[in-house]
C-alpha positions, 0 to 999 in steps of 0.5 A: 500500500502507498501513502495516505494523502490528507488535503483540506480543500477541493481545489488542492485535492483535484490536482491529484484526483483529476476528477470529482472527489467527495468529503470523507471519501477515500480516493484510490490514486494510481501507483497505490496512493490513497487520498482523503479530503478532510476540510480545513483545521487540525481536528478534521485533518487528524480524523482523516489521517486516522481513517487513512491508517484504517485503510492501510496507508503505509505513510501520511502526507500533508498536501496543500497550501500554506501562508508565508512567514519568512519575509520575501517568500513569494506566492507559489514557493514550494515548502518541503519542511524538514520539521513541523512545529506544533502549537504546543511547541512539539516538533515533528520531523519528516522522514529524511530519506523521503524528504531528500528524494522529493527535494532532489527530484523537484530541485530546479523545477520550482522555488523550493524551500526547506526549514520549519512549518509552524502550526496555527489553530486559525488562519493568520490573516494579518502581517502582524500575526504572521510576524509574531509567529515567525519571531516565536518559531523561526518557521518559514511558513504556516498551516493548520493541518500538518502538525496533526497529521504528523502526530498521527504518523508518529503515533503509528510509527510510519513515515510522514512528509509535508508538501505545501505551496505558499498562497499569502506571503508574510507581507500580505493581509488576507481580506476579511471578505475572503475569510467570511465567504469560504467554507471548510472545504474552500468553496466560495459562497458568492453571496457572502463574498459580494456582501463583504465587498459591498461593505468593504469595496477597498478589499477588491484589489486584495481579493484579486491578488489573493486569487492570483496567488492561489493560482500560483500555489496551485500551479506549484502543486501541479508541477509537484504532481507532474514530477513526483507522481501520485504516490509522491515518490514514496520509496518502494522496492517491489511491494515492500516500502523502504524507509528509515523512520526518524519521525521524532517528537520533542518539545522545543524547550528541551533543545534549549533554543528555538527550532 
């Protein structure tokens, strides 16, 4: 069996599925991978990851978009984090062999960045909020799901990897009308969006920019899928998975310094 891929929203899922997918439905992809559309947030991601384990997934992947924390990191940048920093300061490390394989395959095709990916329980919509998290963790990007998926992988003793593309840079505020009009699966409620624009017409420029940024992130994930395949280069020899499991969890405070 191949990796189990957890993705939060429809637009991200369709890059790999290339067709319809329903929330909660386990989709069998070519090359043995499984995918489940979880919806946004840590709790949904955790449930999805555990369900994929019940379906015999041999590894877990966090797939989708992220917010930029590192100043100057542009929309569409690919994040292949080496570690995930949870909200409780626990640190989850990705499988090193799998990470190196992905990095080597994708280098030269995309603006690729490693380092740390931080968890946030909510969408960080302002430059100020992103700056605070960057200062506290040193992470280059942020999402809401990867830490929960990494924890499930750690508990199960299986490999974990995260593949994320930046949508909103550290210097960008997300318009309030965008936040209020998108549901947990990334679907836009047009009536709410229009109402938000009527109330705050100044946000139109920000919405256009956000749409372009999301397309850049989607193009990046499409490139990853093209060069890594639907199993995302999960290491195989015959029918047996080969990996060196070093998905460690450790409180950042025990390190005596910031991650």
